[in-house]
N, C-alpha and C positions, 0 to 999 in steps of 0.2 A: 391738670392737663398733661401736655408733653414735657413737663418739668422733670428734671432728674430725680429718680428715686434715691433717697438717702440710704446709706448703709452699704453692706457688702453682700453680694450674691455670687454664687458659683453655679453654673449650668453644667450638669454632668450627664453623660450617657448618650448625647446626640451625635449625629453626623453633621459636620459643618462644611458648607460650601466654601470653596477656595478657587480663585482664578487659575485656570489651566488644569484643574483636576477633573478627570473624566467622571470619577465617582467620589462623592464627598466622603471624607474620612472621619473617624471618631476624634473628638477633641473636647476639652473642657474650656469654658469661657468664664473668666473672672471679671465681674462687673463691680465697680466701686462708684457710688454716687452717680449712677446712671451712665457711666462711661466704661467702655471695655478697657481693662488694664492688661489683660494677657489672654492669649489663645494658645493652649499647649496640649500636650498629649494627655490622654485620660489618666486620672490619678494625680493631677496637679495639686500641690499643697494649697490649702485655702486658709486665710486668716481665721483665727478663733471667732466663733459666733457668726460666721457667714451663713446666710440663708441658702439652702441647697434647692435648686430647681431640677427636678428629674425630667430629662429629655429622652429617656429610653424610647426606642422605636420611632424617633422623630428626626426629621431633617431640619436644620436651622439655616435660614438664608436671610440676608439683609432685607429690611422693609422695602417694599416696592414704592416707587415714587411716581405719582401721577403728574406728568409735565404739563398737562392742560385740561382744565375742566371749567364748568360754570355751575357753582353751587346754587345760583339763582334760578336754575332751571328745574329745581327739585319737584315742583308741582306739574311739570310739563311732560312727565313720562307717559308714553303711550297715547299722546294726543295727535300724532301725525303719521301718515303712511304715504309713500310715494311723494315725499316732500323734498324739494330742492333747497339748497342754502338760501336762495333768494326768497323762496316762499316762507322759510323759517324767519328770515329777517323782516318780512312783511308783517308777521304776527307778533314779533317780539315787543314792540312798544306797547301794544295793547295788553299783552300778557303781564308786563311789569308794572303798569301804571296803577293797578288796583291793590298792590301788595302793601300790607302794613309792615311796620318795623318788626313786629313779632313774627309775621309770616316770612319775612326775609331770614330770620333766624331759623325758623322751622325748615325752610327750604334747604339751607346749608346743612342743617342737622341730618336731614334725610340722606344727603349725599355723603357727608363725612362718616356717618354710621355705616353706610354700605361699604365705603372704602376700607374702613378699619376691619370689618368682618372679612374682607377679601384680601387681607394682607398688605394693605397700603398704609404707610405711616407718614407720608407727606404729600402735599398737593400744591399746584400752582392754579389758583382760582381767579378767573375774571368774573366779577360780579356787576351786573347791570342794574341801574336804577333810572327811573324816568321822572322828570326831565333832566335831573342833575344828580350826581352822586352826593351822598350825605354822610356826615360824621356818624350819625345814628345808624344808618344802614350798613356801613362798613363795619362798625363796631358790632352790630348784630351778627354779621357774617363771621367775624373773628371769634365771637363768643361760641358759635357752633363748633368750630374746630377745637376751641379750648375745652368745651364740655366733653367732646368725644375723646380728646387726648392726643390729637395729631399735631404735627408741625404743618405750617402752611406759609405760602406767599400769596397775599391777596392783592388784587389790582382792581380799582374801579374801572369798569369798561365804559369808555366815553367816546363821544363823537360830537361834532357841531354841524353835521349835515345829515339829512334824511337819506334813506335808500334811493328816493326819487331824485334827489339832487346829485347823488353820488354817481349814478349810472347815466351817461349821456343819452338823452332822448327819451328816458323813461317818463319824466314828468309830462312830456308832450302827449304821451299815450294815455294819461289819466283823464277820464271824462270830466267835463266841467263840474258836474254835480258831486264829484268826489274830491275836488280840490280843497274844499274846506276841511274834510276829514284828514287829508294828507297834511295840511297845515297844522292840524292839531297834534301831529306826531313830531313836530319840530322840537329837537332837544334844546336845552338852555343855550344861551349865547356862549361863544368861546371864552369871553372874559369871565362870565359867571362860573363856567365850568372849571376853568383854571384856578379861580379863587377857591372853589369848593375842594378841588384836589389839594391845593396847598394847605387848606385847613385840616384835611384828613392826614396829610403827611406830618404836619407840625404836631398834631395832637395824638399821634399813634401811641397806644399804651400797651401793646401786646408783645413787644420785642423780647422781653424777659422770658416769655413763654414760647419763644421760637416761632412766633406768628408775625410775619413781616409784611410790610406794605410796599407795593409797586405801583406802576402807572400803566394803564391799558388802553391806549388809543385804539379803538376796536378794529378798524380796517383802514389802511392808509387813505384811500380815496373817499372815505366817509368823513375825513377831516381836512379842513383847509390847511395850507402850509403853515401859517402862523400858529394855528392851534396845535398841530402835531409837533411842531418844533418847540412850542411852549410846554407841551407834555414832557418832551425829552429834557428840556432845561430844568424843569421842576424836579424830575426824577434824579438828575445828576446833582443838583444842588443839595438834595436830601439823601444822597447815597442809596437811592432806590433803583430797582430794575425796571425795564420796559418790556411790555409783552403786547403783541398785536397779531392779527390774522393776516397772513401774506399769501396772495395767489392761491387761495383755498379752492376757488372754482375757476373754470375757464372764463366765465363771465367776468370775474375780477381781473384775470390776466389780460383779456382783451380790453377791458375798461381802462386798465393802467396805461396801456400803449396809446389808447385814444386820448386820454386826458393829459398825459405827460410827454408823449412821444418817445417813451422808453418804458422798460418794465418797472413794476412797483419796487422791486428790490433795488434796482439802480437808482431810482428816484430817492428812496430812503437813504441810500448810501451818499448820494450827492447832498442831501440835507444834513449829513453827519449823524444819522440816527443809528446806523449799524455799529455794534461794538460788543465787547465781552459782557456787557450788562443787558444785552438785547436777546430776547427769545421770540421767534416767529412760530405761530401755530400753523400746521398743515404744510404750507410751502410746496404744494404739489406741482404747480405750473412754473417751476424755475427752469431757466435755461442754464447752459454751462457757465456763462459769465456771472449769472446770479449766484450759482453755487460757489464759484471762486470768491465772490465778494463776501459771502458768509464765512468761508474758511479764512480769508485774509483778515477779516475784522474780529475773528474769534467769537462770532455770534452763534447762537444755538437754534435748533429747530425742534419743536414738539410734534412728533409724528402721531397722528390720530387715525389709525387704519379703519376702525369700526365706523366712525363718523364719515370718513372719506367715502366709504362704500355706501353707507346708509343714505347719504345725501346725493349720491351719484356724482361725486366731484372728481373721480379719477384715481390713478394709482401713483403713489409717491415713489420717487426714484431712490429708494433707500441705499442700494449698492453704490450708486454714483455719488451720493452725498457722503457716505462713509469713506469712500475712497479719496474724496477731496479733503478729508480731515475735519469735517464739520461735526461739532458735538450734537448728538441726537438723543432726545428723551422720548419716552412713550407716554401718550395721553389717552384718556378715555373720551374726552370732550364731555359735553353736558348730557344729561339723561333725556333731554328733549330732542337730541339728534343722534344719540347712540345707545340709548335705552338703559345702560347700566354703567357702573363705575368699577369694572372688573379689569385690572391691569394684566392679570393672567390671560384673559381672553384677548386683550389688546396685543400682548406679546405674540400669541398664536397667530392672530390676524397679520401682524407685521411680518412675521416669518413667511406666512403663506402668500401674501401679496407680492413679496419680493420674488417668490419662486415662479409665479405665473407670468412674469414679464419677459422671461427669456428661456430658451431650451438649454442654455449653457449653465450648468450648475455653479461654475466659478463666479457667475454674476448674481448669485443668490446671497442673501444675508445668512450668516450662520446663526445657530442657536446661541452661541457665546456672544455674538455681537448684539443680538436682540436683548438678551438678558442684561448685558452691560448697559444698554440704553435705558432699560426699565429700572436700573439701580443707580450706578455711579454716573451715567449720562444724565439721568433726570436730576440728580443732586446738583450737577454743574449747571444745568439749565435753570434751576431754581436759585442758584447762588448760595446753596447751603453747604457748609463745610462739616466734615466728620460724620456724614451719613452715606448710605448706599454701599457700604463695605463692612466686612467683619474683620477688624484688625485692632491692635492696641492703639488707643487714642481716639477711636471712633465712638460715637454715641451708641448706646445699646438699644438700637431700633432693630428688633429681631422678629422673625416669623418662624413659628414652629409648625412643621407640616407632618401630619400623621402618615407614617409609612405603611400602616396596616390597611389603607384604603386600596381598592382594586387597581386604580391607575398607577400605583407604585409597585405593582407586582408583575414582574420582578423589577427591582431597582437596578437598571443597567447603566444609565448615563444621566447624571444628576441634572445638569443644566438643560440638556435636550428634553428631559421629561418635565422640567419646570416650564419650559416654553411651550411644548406641544401636548402635554398630557394633563398638567395641573389646571384645574378650573375653579379653584377656591374652595371646593368641597373638602379638600384635605387640610385646610387651615385649622389647627387646634388652638394655638395661643398666638397672641400678638403683643409684643412689648415695645414701648416707646420710652426711651430714656431710662430704662430699667424698671419701668412701671408696666405691669400687665393691664392692658385695656380690653383684651379678649382672652378669656380662659375657657377651655373646653368648648370652644365654638360659640360662646355667649359673650355679647358685649357687656362689659361691667359698668360702663359709665353712663349709659342712657337707658331709660325705661322705654323700651320699644313699643309695648302696647299703649302706653300713654301718648307717645309720639304719634302713633297711628291714629288715635282718636282725635288729637288736635289737628292733624293734617287733613283728616276727612272732613272735619267741620269747616276748615278753611277752604277746601276744595268746593264744598257746597256753596259757601258764601261767594267765592269767586265766580262760579258757574252762573249764579244769579246776576252778579254785577256785569258780567261780560256778555250776557245774552243779547243785549241791545246792540252792542258793537259787532257781534258775530257776523251779521249780514253785511256790514260795511267791509269787514276784513275779507269775507269771501269774495266780494266784488273786486277788491284790490288784489287779491290773490289771482283772480282771473286775468287782470291786467298784466301783472308781473309775469305770470306763466305764459301769457301770449307774446310778451316782448323779449324776455331774457333768453329763451332757447335759440332765438335767431342770432344773438351774440355768440352763444356757445357753439353755433354751427360755423362760425367764421374760421377761415384758415389761421393757424397759429404755428410758429416754428417748433413748438414743443408738442409731443404726443403723449397723452396720459389716459386716453380712452381706447378701449378695444376696437371701437368702430370708427375711429378717426381715419380720414383718408390718408393714404401714404404721403410722405413728404414729397 
């Protein structure tokens, strides 16, 4: 997997991205045992016996880092349209309850394979299981990344409340004849879930392969205070990170104020949860005090522009967050809510969304800032050291982009074109820890036709199992869709929609 390749390699003939350079310049890269030892001018002497990697006509940039995804959504691609976050959450328990351990591995494998082929070498993955996380399920998710050859931080995505308990008034809107179905979606108890998380943390066996374990209380108000604080306690006792979704939708933002009398961010901070080990996904509906709290506590945000638009959740204030000094990574989110795992596309979206929020270009994010978020910023959000950069001492996680494809003709401004022109079709090779996992555009570690056959068989099995519950889910979706938009229509001091009424 993403273990260091033993031996000595020298990469010659390529153009190497460097911070501040408008156009990447030629350089050789010396790699020893999977670690970059030197980046120097072409013709750099190499030790005897070094394997030479020819990078002529290629641009080399650090592996992209996906700061937020859900490998467990691998089977959900293309299953919804005009779907809000709350509708997605309505279907999630039903979608996860039928998966076998092998299907959990296959789901992760689909997503990891796509990421690798599209220049991504590390990911932060929240994996959901119902009704409780399991050692076997998380092990299966880790094995998918190991098979592909990526680095990862995996977090069991957990809660002790249902959607209907989390949103004030929603349970009252559920017809009496659907209450039993809603009760069947209750996750395991807080104590049982915390015990399951602790077992996963204690038994984690993947650290030597740079696949780490974190804790993912899914959404703050889907967790009771003792439960989410218990998640934080376990994470910190075991030196693990925390990852949750914060203020992703306006429904969540309004709900936070209704439940706690304050924003979700402020409540998390008062519980002592914000810190350098904490990453929030989305964080669209933050006010200025929320943003200051992230900055003051050294917490990170995973910006998911594709999902934010796909689910209609609004526009993230990237400029304001960066100006406050908050670490920002770029995420794809899961394929069930953003369709692909393409961080090049996510970079382009992040840039574009920042630009439609103001007529003043000083308030737009620059290409350099977006690129930094997708590389070094993502590394910090994942808590990974020695990745996201090309310099001596860093791990040799490298992407080789073909400069003979049309969107690099001409090559004018390297980072600008990586953010705005590259779409993953230029990816030629991908290296993780000195090991090639993609060569000449082909994934070397996974038999993709065999994977496709296994996935199709599982899709057919799941479709049959889920047929009976589909009618129930559709009725519940009608309830949720009738209730939640009224919350989103309520006044809120933050504006993230184009059609919000003026303050």
